[in-house]
Structure formats: structure tokens, C-alpha cells
N, C-alpha and C positions, 0 to 999 in steps of 0.2 A: 733711037734715043729721043723719043718724043718728050720725055721729061725735061731734057736739056733745052729743047726748042721752046717749051712753055716757060721755063725759068728765064730764058733770055728775053722772051716777050715781056715778062713781068718786070724785069730789071730795066728794060728800055722804056717802059711806060711810066711817065712822070706821075708821082703821087700814088702809085699803086702799092698798097700795103700787102704784106705776105698773107695775112688772113683773108683779104679780099681775093687775092690770087688763088688761094686754096679753095675758096668758095666757088670760083669759076671752073676749077679743074680738080675733080675728086681724086685724081691720082697723086695729088700733093698732100702729104700728111705732116703736120707740125708736131714735133715732140720737144717739149721744153726740158731743159736740164741746166743745172749749174755745173759747168765742167770742172770746177774745183772741188766738187763733191764726188770724189772717186767711188764712193759707195753706191752712187746712183747709176753707174755704168752698166751693171748687169740688168737693171730694169729697162734701160734704153735699148740694149741689145735684144732683149726679149720682145720688146714692142716692135722693133725693126723686123725681127724674125717672123712675127705674126703678120705684119703688113706685107712682107715679101712672100709670104705663103710657102716657105721652105725653099725658095729659089736663091737664097743667099744675098749678099750685097755686092753689086758690081763696082761701085765707085764710092770711096771714102775721101771726101775733100776736107782736109784739116785747114780751116780758114780762120777760126777764132784767134785773135791776138790783141795785145794792147801795146801802147808805147808810153814813154815818159815825156813830159813837156820840156824839161831841160835836158838836152842831149850832151851838154858839155862835161868836161872832167870835173870842174868845180861843182856842178849841179848834180852829179851822180851820187845817190845815197844808197847805202847797203840794203836797207829794208825794202826800198822801192825796186832795186835791181833783183833781189831775190824773188819778190812777188812777180815781177815781169818774167823772169826765167821760169817760174813755176807755170805761168799761164802759157807762155810761148813755146816752151820746150818739153816740160814734163807732161803737160796735158795732152798734146798731140801724140806723144809716144804711148802713154797709158791708154788713151782712147783707141788708138790703133790696135794695141794689144788686145783690148776687150772685144773689138770688132773683127779680129782676125778669123775666128771660126766661120763667120758669115762670108768673109772674102774667100776663104779656102773653099767653102761650099760652092760659091758662084763659079770659081775657077774650075772646079772639078766638073760641074754640070755643063760648062761651056768649053770642055777640053778640045773640041773640034776647032776652036778659034785660036788665033795667035794672041800674043800679049797685046793688051789694049783695054779701053774703057768698056767695051762690050763683053769682055771676059771678067776681069777683076783688076782694079787699080787703086792705088793710094796716091793722091795728089796733095803734097804739102805746100801751102801758100807761104813762100819765103819772101825774100826781098834782095834787091841788088846790094843793099847795105850789109847783107850777110856774106858778100863775096870778099874774101881776104885779098885775093889777087888784084881786085879792082879798087881797093880802098886807097883813095888819094884825097880823102876829105877829112879824115880824123873824126874824133868825137863819136857819138852814137854808141856809147859804151854798153848800155843795157840792151837797147833794141838790136843793134848790129850784132852783138855777141849772141843774142838769142837766136837770130836767124842763121848765124854761122853754125850754131849747135844744131838747129833744125836740119840744116843741110847735111851735117854729119850723120844725123839719124836717118835721113833719106838714103844716104850711101850705104849705111850698115843694113838697113831694111832690104835694100835692093839685092844685097848679097845673100842675106838669110832667106829671102822669099823667092829667089830666082827659080829654085827647083819646083815651086808651086805655081810658077807662071803668073805671079801677081806683079803687075807693073808698078814701079815706085819712082816718082820724080818730084823735084822741087820746081815751083813756078814763081817767077817774079811778075806781079801784076802791073808793074809800072807805077808812076807817081799819079795816082788817080784822085779826083776831086771828091773825096769822101770826108766823113767826120775826122778820120785819122789823117788823111792826106792834106786837108785844108783847102781853102778857096784858091790858093796860088797854084795848085797842081794843074798841069797842062792837059791831062787826059780826063775824058768824061766817062762816067760809069757805063752807060749803055754801049758805046762803041768799043770800049776796051773789053767789056764782058763778052761781046761778040767775038773779038779776036782771041780771047782766052779759050772760049769754047771751041772755036774753029781749030786752034792749035792743039789742045789736048785730045780732041777727037781723032787727030792724025797720029797720036803717039802709038808707037809699036815697040818691039823688042830693042830697036836701035836707040830708043830714048830712055831705056831702063837705067836707073841709077844716075840720071843726068840732071842738070840745072838749066832751065829754059826761061826766056823772057816771054811775055804775053803774046808776042808776035812770032814765036818759034825760034828766035835767035838763041843759040847755045851760049851760056854764060860760064865764066871761069869760077872755080871754087874760091 
């Protein structure tokens, strides 16, 4: 998984932009897409197929998501909630559906391997806020609901794709100091990214259909 190693190096390097990283490593290909434009999915899938030269897609990491500034009951607005659910729930499911033929191809070509990222895997970036069992904080009506729904999608996909040996899991990245996480977040991007990669690289059939923290801890639904 040289790509994951290179990606980790880039994320840990302060100030390194994606385009600069791609210029240093020709194996990185940048494909731009507005994920809310569902009509563009076929184009992207065709581009990925050309780049991978018929080898399929080993890992689909559904990471794109948004949140609302006001997480309170009083501040929750129907139009904002619907938009957030569209981005955080509908998009990852529809994009996964579009990419499924590539994942199936990779799994078939690597049928000598067990479940894992080296064969074929779908990793959905979720959040602890999506855990219903752990909810003792209230609020987060839009964001928390969207991540609970994404976890439900993970579980259903894990059942539907088990026969094709495509690994499916949800991952909580922790509270990270990003644009969404804010400056108060205790975790840094570089060190947490390293833990996430180390964790998901160890995923196998026993992790299929599960919900895990960045450090590998199993989380309740």
C-alpha cells in the first residue's frame, strides 16, 4: 500500500498542498467532482477505471461531509438539515453504488486474499456523534442523525456485499483539529491520520460491518 504511505507523508507535512503532493508522486491522480452532481458519477468512475488500468478499485474512502454551526434544537432548520443529510448520507451511498463495479472487479482479481484493504474495501468516515448508544450529550440533530444514518448504511452494505468479500466498516476519526473540528480539538491531523491508516490496514473479516475508532477501539452503534 505505497499510496497510503505517501498520503500519510503528505498529511503530516505542514503546508503541503494536494497538488504539490501529486507533483512529487505521479501515482497520485486528482479527479475533481461536485458530489452533489449525481450525473457526474459515471464520468468519475470511467476516469478511475482508466487510471487503474482494469484492476478495479481496492479502497473507497467516503470522507466528504459537512456540519451545521448551530447544533441545538432551537437552531436546527429544516432546509439546512435536509442539505446536510443529502451530503452526509445520500452522497456516500450513491457514490458507493456507482463505484461498486470497480470494487467488485478488484475483489474478484484478488480472490486469493482475505477481506481487507488489499482486496476491496469501503470505509465510511462516521463519528462518535452517530452512536445512539453512546449519546449522553443531546443536540447535534442534523450532524449526529446523518452519521447514525451512515452507520446504518454501513451495516446494510456489509450484509449485501459479504458474498463478494468486500469489506465495509464505519470509522470515527476522533475530534481532530481541522476546519470542521475547530482549534479546540485535542487531536492533530498528522498523528491521528497515522493511527487511522494503521488501524484500517489491519481490518479483516472480523471487522466487517463494524464501527471503529481511529485507534481500533470497537464502538457501539
